DORODO-637056 format. One line per field, with one value per residue: residue number from 1; residue in one letter; x, y, z of N, C-alpha, C in turn. Coordinates in pm, whole numbers, plus 50000, padded with zeros to 5 digits. Layout:
// residues N
resi	NUM	...
resn	A	...
n_x	X	...
n_y	Y	...
n_z	Z	...
ca_x	X	...
ca_y	Y	...
ca_z	Z	...
c_x	X	...
c_y	Y	...
c_z	Z	...
END
This chain:
// residues 335
resi	1	2	3	4	5	6	7	8	9	10	11	12	13	14	15	16	17	18	19	20	21	22	23	24	25	26	27	28	29	30	31	32	33	34	35	36	37	38	39	40	41	42	43	44	45	46	47	48	49	50	51	52	53	54	55	56	57	58	59	60	61	62	63	64	65	66	67	68	69	70	71	72	73	74	75	76	77	78	79	80	81	82	83	84	85	86	87	88	89	90	91	92	93	94	95	96	97	98	99	100	101	102	103	104	105	106	107	108	109	110	111	112	113	114	115	116	117	118	119	120	121	122	123	124	125	126	127	128	129	130	131	132	133	134	135	136	137	138	139	140	141	142	143	144	145	146	147	148	149	150	151	152	153	154	155	156	157	158	159	160	161	162	163	164	165	166	167	168	169	170	171	172	173	174	175	176	177	178	179	180	181	182	183	184	185	186	187	188	189	190	191	192	193	194	195	196	197	198	199	200	201	202	203	204	205	206	207	208	209	210	211	212	213	214	215	216	217	218	219	220	221	222	223	224	225	226	227	228	229	230	231	232	233	234	235	236	237	238	239	240	241	242	243	244	245	246	247	248	249	250	251	252	253	254	255	256	257	258	259	260	261	262	263	264	265	266	267	268	269	270	271	272	273	274	275	276	277	278	279	280	281	282	283	284	285	286	287	288	289	290	291	292	293	294	295	296	297	298	299	300	301	302	303	304	305	306	307	308	309	310	311	312	313	314	315	316	317	318	319	320	321	322	323	324	325	326	327	328	329	330	331	332	333	334	335
resn	M	I	T	P	A	P	R	Q	E	A	P	S	K	L	R	T	A	L	L	L	V	K	T	N	G	L	S	R	D	E	W	L	T	V	R	K	Q	G	I	G	S	S	D	A	A	A	A	V	G	L	N	P	Y	Q	S	P	L	E	L	W	V	I	K	T	G	R	D	G	G	L	P	T	I	D	P	N	D	E	S	S	P	M	Y	W	G	T	L	L	E	P	V	V	A	S	H	Y	S	R	R	T	G	H	K	V	R	R	I	N	A	V	L	R	H	P	D	P	D	L	S	W	M	L	A	N	I	D	R	E	V	I	G	A	D	D	V	S	I	L	E	C	K	T	A	G	I	N	G	A	R	L	W	N	D	G	V	P	E	Y	V	Q	L	Q	V	Q	H	Q	L	A	V	T	S	K	Q	A	A	D	V	A	V	L	I	G	G	Q	E	L	R	I	H	R	I	D	R	D	D	S	L	I	T	H	L	I	R	L	E	R	E	F	W	S	Y	V	E	M	D	V	P	P	P	A	D	G	S	E	S	A	D	R	A	L	R	C	L	Y	P	Q	D	Q	G	T	V	V	D	F	R	Q	D	R	E	L	S	G	A	F	A	D	L	V	S	V	R	A	T	L	A	Q	Q	E	E	I	E	S	R	L	K	Q	K	L	Q	Q	A	M	G	D	A	A	R	A	I	F	D	T	G	E	V	S	W	K	K	S	K	D	S	T	A	V	D	L	P	R	L	L	Q	D	F	P	D	L	A	Q	R	Y	A	I	A	K	P	G	T	R	R	F	L	I	A
n_x	50088	50077	50223	50062	50246	50322	50071	50045	49947	49694	49768	49760	49671	49548	49662	49582	49575	49815	49740	49897	49889	49643	49396	49233	49179	49422	49627	49647	49919	50025	49930	50002	50307	50333	50251	50482	50622	50595	50466	50174	49847	49698	49986	50061	50038	50178	50434	50484	50507	50284	50085	49885	49889	50147	50460	50688	50980	50870	50723	50935	51066	50864	50862	51113	51136	51179	51030	50967	50969	50781	50485	50193	49880	49614	49395	49138	49087	48821	48853	48988	49016	49065	48919	48665	48625	48691	48497	48238	48297	48165	47848	47914	47940	47735	47505	47608	47533	47266	47234	47337	47272	47454	47615	47825	48137	48367	48712	48909	49233	49573	49669	49944	50102	50086	50315	50665	50894	50711	50654	50682	50446	50162	49844	49529	49195	48860	48614	48516	48383	48043	47954	47925	47954	48103	48245	48473	48571	48530	48576	48594	48527	48510	48459	48539	48449	48683	48762	48620	48669	48850	48686	48583	48594	48563	48681	48988	49353	49525	49379	49298	49527	49573	49357	49404	49662	49548	49425	49611	49755	49548	49445	49224	48973	48805	48675	48466	48447	48338	48204	48133	48027	48025	47908	47656	47563	47599	47850	47948	48194	48336	48611	48795	49046	49363	49607	49793	49914	49942	50140	50297	50314	50419	50674	50724	50670	50904	51103	51120	51062	51344	51506	51401	51541	51772	51834	51868	51750	51514	51447	51415	51094	50997	50778	50545	50495	50750	50914	50810	50945	51230	51237	51231	51423	51679	51676	51813	52082	52463	52652	52880	53094	53019	53175	53048	53202	53334	53152	52994	52678	52539	52631	52528	52267	52221	52305	52078	51840	51928	51870	51609	51522	51563	51426	51150	51140	51143	50885	50727	50720	50625	50330	50305	50263	50091	49850	49770	49755	49495	49369	49359	49248	48997	48910	48681	48512	48348	48368	48545	48504	48620	48693	48756	48752	48695	48788	48765	48761	48682	48643	48718	48558	48528	48735	48851	49146	49430	49617	49885	50202	50091	50002	50143	50323	50119	50132	50388	50434	50297	50460	50629	50505	50308	50492	50641	50822	50953	51059	51337	51365	51538	51657	51684	51904	52011	52343
n_y	49881	50228	50479	50801	51069	51344	51606	51861	52159	52206	52292	52618	52691	52454	52293	52207	51872	51777	51715	51439	51222	51133	50879	50805	50589	50448	50196	49885	49782	50056	50220	50099	50112	50435	50411	50342	50557	50671	50640	50503	50534	50270	50160	50234	50141	49874	49996	50129	49911	49800	49620	49338	49149	49260	49298	49585	49493	49332	49541	49682	49570	49591	49874	49908	49779	49529	49291	49137	48842	48779	48631	48687	48865	48768	49050	48979	48726	48512	48416	48587	48806	49050	49115	49071	49264	49501	49520	49522	49806	50019	49926	49955	50236	50324	50202	50365	50591	50631	50516	50753	51023	51134	51302	51135	51132	51014	51002	51008	51014	51006	51136	51386	51524	51842	51950	51973	51922	51618	51482	51252	51147	51002	50973	50760	50802	50686	50754	51103	51268	51506	51815	51766	51893	51767	51537	51436	51204	50908	50602	50298	49954	49583	49303	48980	48565	48502	48768	48916	48902	49075	49322	49309	49485	49736	49968	49817	49852	49862	49997	50228	50366	50385	50536	50810	50856	50935	51176	51301	51353	51496	51680	51716	51687	51474	51139	50879	50529	50292	49960	49620	49382	49011	49029	49141	49281	49612	49844	50171	50364	50635	50849	51069	51342	51311	51479	51454	51164	51164	51330	51122	50958	51045	51048	50788	50681	50813	50733	50448	50491	50637	50414	50291	50524	50501	50253	50037	49727	49707	49571	49196	49099	48843	48784	48598	48734	48877	48655	48560	48762	48763	48520	48603	48817	48647	48409	48234	48031	48107	47924	47956	48066	48241	48409	48442	48431	48660	48843	48945	48991	48862	48585	48564	48580	48328	48148	48186	48095	47814	47762	47833	47622	47410	47430	47442	47158	47036	47136	47039	46759	46726	46837	46631	46398	46439	46505	46235	46127	46191	46111	45846	45827	45903	45708	45576	45768	46075	46356	46555	46672	46920	47103	47333	47406	47192	46890	46745	46438	46312	46093	46187	46262	45968	45921	45991	45922	45932	45661	45713	45657	45369	45416	45535	45329	45140	45336	45455	45637	45830	46036	46112	46271	46460	46605	46856	47163	47189	47452	47453	47524	47738	47584	47604	47499	47373	47272
n_z	50017	49918	50116	50175	50131	50362	50382	50130	50029	49754	49412	49313	49083	48801	48514	48181	48022	47805	47444	47296	47112	46878	46872	46672	46421	46506	46441	46646	46740	46666	46860	47109	47070	47093	47392	47481	47503	47751	48077	48117	48271	48316	48364	48610	48848	48831	48757	49012	49184	49248	49087	49073	48860	48704	48674	48806	48674	48412	48319	48241	48061	47880	47806	47736	47498	47516	47462	47304	47314	47515	47591	47401	47397	47245	47122	47002	47104	47248	47521	47681	47916	47868	47586	47639	47861	47655	47466	47661	47759	47614	47721	48009	47992	47901	48110	48359	48247	48249	48511	48664	48532	48408	48107	47921	47720	47458	47480	47229	47250	47374	47618	47774	48050	48154	48273	48141	48305	48375	48151	48061	48217	48072	47962	47916	47892	47956	47929	47925	48165	48128	48195	48512	48818	49019	48899	48672	48504	48386	48434	48328	48413	48427	48614	48599	48715	48860	48877	49070	49338	49423	49429	49664	49864	49778	49533	49379	49515	49286	49067	49211	49134	48911	48859	49043	48909	48669	48699	48767	48542	48404	48562	48695	48939	49043	49018	48856	48916	48754	48754	48622	48748	48733	48491	48567	48755	48825	48978	49130	49206	49351	49349	49479	49415	49511	49701	49832	49801	49474	49489	49598	49416	49197	49250	49285	49053	48893	48976	48868	48615	48543	48547	48308	48185	48191	48131	48235	48445	48666	49002	49011	49162	49259	49175	48922	48721	48704	48667	48420	48276	48309	48152	47930	47864	47929	47741	47628	47729	47754	47810	47944	48262	48576	48828	49134	49388	49537	49580	49796	49859	49657	49716	49965	49905	49753	49956	50156	49983	49932	50201	50224	50054	50145	50393	50290	50171	50413	50537	50325	50351	50643	50567	50371	50531	50737	50574	50497	50733	50797	50575	50603	50848	50803	50561	50372	50354	50225	50334	50579	50910	51142	51435	51350	51065	50774	50523	50181	50059	49756	49461	49119	48829	48573	48299	47933	47755	47545	47430	47361	47363	47230	47014	46867	46857	46628	46455	46353	46162	46185	46430	46251	46063	46211	46401	46524	46656	46952	47121	47394	47736	48010	48288	48625	48846	49148	49228
ca_x	49956	50129	50150	50083	50340	50223	49983	50007	49841	49671	49808	49616	49642	49566	49701	49503	49680	49845	49764	50031	49803	49519	49404	49151	49254	49567	49641	49677	50060	50088	49907	50107	50476	50292	50219	50617	50666	50592	50420	50010	49789	49723	50108	50124	50066	50269	50582	50563	50498	50127	49980	49898	49937	50265	50566	50792	51043	50769	50669	51052	51091	50818	50857	51239	51131	51233	50908	50929	50955	50690	50325	50107	49731	49514	49263	49027	49068	48672	48874	49075	48938	49070	48850	48538	48649	48675	48349	48151	48297	48082	47758	47937	47948	47609	47430	47669	47469	47161	47225	47343	47186	47591	47632	47987	48201	48472	48847	49023	49385	49666	49706	50068	50091	50114	50441	50760	50958	50615	50602	50678	50319	50071	49700	49408	49093	48778	48534	48475	48191	47990	47844	47912	48045	48122	48327	48511	48607	48462	48682	48503	48601	48461	48527	48450	48488	48842	48869	48524	48692	48952	48619	48447	48572	48549	48811	49163	49449	49613	49273	49276	49652	49556	49251	49485	49722	49458	49356	49750	49771	49421	49434	49117	48948	48725	48643	48385	48485	48185	48283	48012	48091	47988	47822	47501	47588	47694	47879	48012	48258	48375	48742	48870	49174	49433	49717	49952	49893	49968	50299	50411	50333	50507	50796	50795	50673	50978	51248	51049	51100	51478	51534	51385	51602	51935	51835	51876	51623	51482	51496	51312	51019	50942	50628	50509	50543	50929	50979	50802	51036	51335	51253	51200	51540	51764	51576	51909	52224	52605	52732	52989	53057	53051	53234	53023	53244	53379	53007	52905	52528	52474	52671	52454	52145	52262	52305	51943	51823	51982	51812	51442	51444	51548	51299	51026	51118	51064	50758	50638	50746	50516	50210	50190	50239	49968	49768	49797	49726	49386	49312	49386	49134	48874	48886	48601	48422	48367	48403	48548	48479	48675	48629	48844	48737	48660	48859	48693	48824	48642	48655	48664	48459	48626	48778	48926	49242	49462	49742	50005	50283	50064	49930	50278	50353	50050	50101	50483	50472	50238	50520	50699	50350	50272	50630	50606	50958	50899	51185	51393	51372	51680	51599	51763	51912	52140	52453
ca_y	50018	50356	50610	50941	51209	51486	51664	51945	52277	52197	52393	52743	52698	52320	52312	52142	51802	51796	51608	51379	51205	51110	50745	50764	50525	50412	50060	49842	49783	50208	50246	50019	50198	50531	50373	50295	50684	50711	50566	50559	50535	50166	50113	50359	50040	49819	50108	50131	49718	49736	49545	49195	49112	49260	49363	49664	49425	49297	49708	49771	49517	49621	50021	49931	49711	49375	49264	49012	48682	48802	48589	48809	48898	48839	49110	48873	48599	48580	48378	48702	48939	49221	49129	49121	49448	49643	49497	49564	49909	50101	49919	50001	50360	50342	50232	50446	50718	50583	50536	50877	51097	51215	51246	51106	51140	50934	51099	50931	51049	50994	51277	51405	51555	51985	52003	51952	51798	51511	51451	51103	51060	50957	50861	50725	50801	50588	50883	51209	51303	51634	51898	51713	51983	51701	51443	51498	51112	50780	50472	50141	49821	49464	49188	48845	48472	48554	48911	49005	48885	49189	49436	49293	49581	49842	49958	49741	49955	49925	50058	50360	50406	50424	50670	50875	50887	51016	51287	51396	51413	51614	51831	51697	51670	51328	51057	50768	50400	50199	49823	49524	49261	48876	49053	49175	49405	49752	49904	50312	50404	50776	50872	51172	51344	51288	51557	51408	51066	51205	51385	51024	50841	51060	51002	50658	50651	50885	50609	50373	50573	50664	50285	50311	50614	50438	50101	49942	49663	49705	49429	49110	49089	48711	48728	48501	48821	48889	48539	48538	48937	48656	48443	48712	48865	48587	48286	48143	48067	48136	47823	48067	48049	48362	48374	48521	48431	48766	48907	48874	48974	48737	48489	48554	48485	48192	48049	48171	47996	47681	47744	47812	47532	47280	47431	47380	46997	47000	47155	46961	46623	46720	46832	46467	46323	46512	46484	46095	46105	46254	46060	45732	45807	45900	45571	45571	45887	46166	46467	46519	46805	46965	47255	47470	47389	47062	46871	46665	46380	46237	46083	46272	46127	45940	46019	45888	45980	45854	45620	45806	45558	45279	45479	45571	45204	45119	45417	45508	45757	45984	46078	46217	46386	46556	46607	47050	47174	47281	47515	47444	47645	47710	47551	47667	47392	47413	47163
ca_z	50009	49907	50222	50125	50190	50419	50267	50093	49939	49641	49348	49277	48928	48739	48388	48111	47999	47636	47375	47263	46996	46822	46866	46554	46315	46498	46503	46792	46692	46665	47002	47177	47066	47171	47513	47525	47531	47858	48189	48142	48357	48337	48385	48700	48982	48813	48787	49171	49227	49320	49035	49112	48762	48620	48801	48720	48552	48318	48248	48200	47951	47745	47818	47642	47347	47482	47467	47181	47393	47612	47590	47352	47403	47120	47148	46929	47176	47336	47633	47730	47978	47783	47452	47706	47861	47552	47414	47730	47788	47577	47789	48113	47988	47884	48210	48419	48231	48256	48624	48736	48456	48359	47987	47871	47562	47423	47427	47165	47234	47466	47660	47836	48142	48078	48313	48103	48397	48379	47996	48062	48257	47994	47993	47809	47944	47922	47902	48005	48217	48065	48279	48664	48903	49111	48865	48543	48462	48395	48422	48305	48408	48403	48650	48592	48811	48931	48941	49119	49477	49413	49411	49762	50002	49707	49419	49435	49484	49181	49024	49280	49155	48790	48821	49061	48770	48551	48783	48816	48413	48347	48665	48764	49084	49105	48878	48882	48885	48730	48726	48595	48843	48696	48392	48597	48851	48810	49101	49096	49306	49346	49377	49490	49369	49661	49601	49849	49711	49394	49528	49634	49351	49108	49322	49296	48920	48882	48981	48782	48450	48518	48512	48143	48090	48222	48052	48359	48474	48832	49049	49018	49331	49329	49116	48824	48576	48722	48622	48277	48186	48318	48069	47787	47891	47908	47738	47606	47830	47684	47796	48044	48419	48621	48957	49259	49522	49600	49605	49955	49839	49587	49793	50053	49841	49750	50116	50191	49884	49987	50352	50207	49950	50245	50504	50235	50158	50531	50526	50232	50415	50736	50498	50331	50657	50850	50500	50478	50839	50778	50510	50682	50986	50687	50488	50242	50382	50152	50405	50751	50965	51244	51489	51276	50921	50705	50396	50105	49971	49682	49350	49023	48732	48514	48170	47858	47698	47433	47477	47267	47273	47158	46881	46756	46772	46555	46317	46364	46046	46251	46483	46152	45997	46292	46456	46574	46710	47111	47198	47519	47839	48104	48416	48728	48943	49229	49224
c_x	50128	50077	50192	50177	50233	50157	50013	49945	49790	49735	49699	49588	49665	49600	49629	49601	49682	49780	49838	49931	49696	49493	49281	49219	49367	49538	49668	49847	50072	50051	49986	50281	50423	50303	50375	50707	50673	50506	50254	49964	49766	49874	50148	50170	50192	50436	50585	50529	50382	50023	49975	49931	50066	50361	50647	50903	51001	50762	50807	51060	51010	50851	51031	51231	51162	51135	50881	50906	50863	50575	50226	49975	49674	49440	49145	48996	48970	48743	48943	48960	48924	48965	48731	48527	48632	48557	48261	48166	48179	47912	47782	47913	47783	47513	47490	47577	47320	47150	47246	47297	47354	47581	47803	48015	48369	48598	48925	49155	49453	49688	49849	50028	50149	50290	50540	50842	50847	50616	50618	50531	50217	49959	49614	49263	48963	48656	48524	48346	48168	47895	47772	47984	48128	48247	48385	48539	48544	48570	48585	48580	48512	48518	48439	48487	48571	48836	48770	48540	48775	48840	48541	48454	48617	48666	48928	49245	49488	49510	49268	49408	49634	49451	49356	49587	49648	49435	49481	49734	49651	49386	49290	49046	48860	48700	48545	48462	48387	48233	48153	48077	47965	47882	47656	47462	47684	47743	47967	48051	48350	48503	48779	49005	49271	49574	49873	49996	49970	50129	50382	50396	50436	50644	50839	50802	50779	51090	51217	51129	51265	51566	51516	51457	51772	51896	51923	51754	51633	51491	51387	51247	50966	50810	50633	50542	50634	50972	50949	50923	51186	51388	51290	51352	51661	51681	51695	52073	52345	52682	52891	52979	53076	53074	53178	53113	53304	53265	52948	52734	52456	52521	52590	52313	52115	52227	52153	51866	51815	51870	51670	51417	51443	51430	51165	51028	51115	50955	50677	50638	50618	50394	50167	50178	50122	49822	49699	49746	49568	49295	49303	49255	48971	48815	48842	48525	48465	48439	48466	48570	48524	48626	48684	48810	48702	48720	48730	48801	48726	48727	48628	48581	48566	48639	48843	49004	49344	49600	49823	50087	50234	50017	50012	50298	50278	50112	50241	50516	50404	50315	50597	50619	50342	50367	50579	50759	50875	51071	51187	51351	51475	51589	51694	51759	52029	52215	52486
c_y	50141	50414	50723	50999	51275	51527	51807	52054	52210	52304	52518	52716	52535	52378	52193	52050	51842	51689	51550	51301	51150	50996	50706	50706	50430	50246	50007	49854	49952	50217	50203	50099	50305	50509	50357	50469	50733	50627	50601	50533	50404	50096	50163	50229	49986	49921	50107	49969	49676	49690	49408	49133	49106	49345	49451	49583	49369	49415	49722	49667	49543	49757	50017	49855	49619	49308	49127	48861	48665	48741	48717	48806	48874	48884	49078	48774	48638	48514	48465	48764	49063	49233	49190	49257	49532	49616	49564	49714	50014	50076	49934	50143	50389	50375	50330	50619	50738	50591	50702	51004	51195	51173	51214	51116	51072	51058	51022	51030	50992	51103	51260	51497	51705	51968	51889	51855	51633	51478	51333	50981	51098	50923	50888	50743	50751	50685	50960	51268	51456	51694	51854	51861	51908	51539	51448	51347	51014	50671	50330	50055	49723	49339	49056	48715	48518	48692	48996	49031	49040	49303	49429	49419	49684	49844	49912	49877	50011	49965	50207	50409	50459	50541	50803	50952	50966	51182	51390	51456	51528	51702	51822	51638	51524	51279	50913	50651	50325	50027	49717	49431	49158	48920	49093	49234	49506	49823	50008	50320	50584	50773	51011	51222	51376	51376	51489	51288	51047	51230	51233	50915	50888	51068	50903	50583	50687	50769	50555	50421	50618	50508	50264	50386	50551	50330	50023	49861	49719	49582	49342	49126	48959	48653	48648	48624	48849	48762	48533	48711	48854	48608	48487	48749	48771	48401	48169	48171	48055	47981	47871	48018	48156	48307	48484	48497	48513	48856	48845	48906	48906	48610	48425	48527	48356	48095	48063	48105	47861	47668	47726	47676	47399	47300	47386	47248	46986	46990	47043	46792	46612	46764	46696	46375	46351	46454	46307	46042	46107	46137	45909	45671	45819	45767	45604	45674	46012	46336	46440	46685	46811	47107	47376	47454	47229	47043	46741	46582	46263	46227	46148	46187	46097	45970	45937	45996	45894	45780	45641	45692	45442	45305	45517	45435	45151	45221	45482	45623	45876	46042	46209	46373	46489	46598	46824	47044	47261	47338	47477	47573	47639	47700	47574	47563	47416	47269	47126
c_z	50008	50009	50181	50204	50256	50325	50235	50008	49829	49527	49299	49154	48870	48606	48319	48092	47885	47565	47305	47124	47000	46825	46761	46471	46330	46515	46611	46811	46758	46830	47127	47178	47140	47319	47558	47559	47682	47974	48182	48267	48412	48385	48582	48829	48939	48817	48961	49232	49306	49207	49050	48974	48665	48736	48691	48657	48461	48256	48162	48053	47849	47712	47704	47558	47354	47498	47370	47228	47475	47566	47516	47414	47305	47137	47079	47029	47323	47460	47722	47776	47948	47672	47559	47757	47770	47506	47503	47775	47773	47669	47908	48124	47987	48044	48331	48359	48248	48452	48710	48689	48422	48199	47958	47720	47572	47477	47347	47123	47381	47508	47790	47960	48055	48149	48227	48128	48377	48240	48027	48107	48131	48055	47904	47938	47891	47841	48012	48011	48174	48153	48424	48673	48933	49025	48679	48436	48466	48359	48424	48333	48421	48465	48659	48694	48882	48990	49029	49283	49460	49456	49548	49875	49895	49620	49468	49444	49389	49040	49063	49195	49014	48768	48923	48945	48653	48593	48792	48671	48355	48460	48705	48895	49139	48963	48947	48792	48832	48659	48737	48659	48752	48565	48419	48694	48852	48973	49039	49200	49259	49383	49339	49467	49496	49637	49671	49840	49602	49390	49522	49515	49243	49141	49242	49143	48842	48893	48881	48623	48451	48499	48345	48090	48054	48154	48105	48433	48600	48894	49025	49139	49323	49237	48967	48722	48588	48623	48450	48200	48224	48178	47985	47783	47864	47857	47677	47711	47706	47689	47916	48165	48461	48786	49094	49426	49627	49614	49702	49927	49796	49662	49896	50048	49832	49886	50143	50106	49921	50129	50317	50169	50090	50367	50409	50208	50314	50562	50441	50311	50551	50668	50479	50459	50722	50706	50508	50632	50859	50693	50512	50784	50880	50589	50388	50244	50265	50205	50533	50792	51082	51310	51414	51146	50887	50577	50368	50064	49878	49517	49238	48917	48630	48355	48076	47800	47632	47443	47342	47227	47202	47002	46800	46721	46648	46429	46362	46256	46081	46364	46375	46136	46089	46379	46497	46681	46846	47129	47345	47596	47915	48203	48520	48828	49051	49222	49349
END
């Protein structure tokens, strides 16, 4: 969680955001290229290490143009949350207007912070709210089965940071976040401008952007996203050996890794022993209830599978006819 800096007086005069480029007619690839010129509002949480889906390292890989090896998301893939978010955005905006009475309109542009020192701060705004005295921006969101839990306590932190970034770039005072939960429940949340938080957010974003400008990767944070970034950056070893024996920090990290893995192995052994004790006590029961919870031990449904070794034995030519190249990946092993 970002801890706001000491509250400061709001600027006496807020300047209007600059239009970096109009997005009408831009292809997706062209739009992504424009986004690499700075930190967009949807990048804000990742830049400061508070996005549950993307690490600072993966964002750095993208901003520095090294993302050729990252998995790509097909915008036309109907199984992708991004596909449904884009498709339902007009629906969310329409129902927001119906619910609140506020008119909204698209802003088909990438905006830039008016301060030349903050020209790397960019923003895409879903909708501008027209004619309302108390709110100027609408951010449209959708949350499916897996993402809905993140909204149980209100607007997730990473979305709050996205909106505060938008308010910083546009010099506006408030935004509404309209989220469609499970395709059937529209919730509307108001986010007011927080100048102390924005000051702190800008400082952290500037630290990230300095990594981009210096072309130096930020530290990995242990997330799956950082693992993707490392595999993208270093897909192939060169067969060389590096000697870290005189590097106290890295030698300490290696010793800690060995210790943690030994602890995990011990914990896994204890877990297996406790699980088997309960299974043995349950016998053929499907559920067991305890004073602090319960467990289930049920048989899954039968399924069918292809006996591939036998198939290839009977039809050996299939292996050659349908062979595909599967690139290898680097394995991290402790000797």
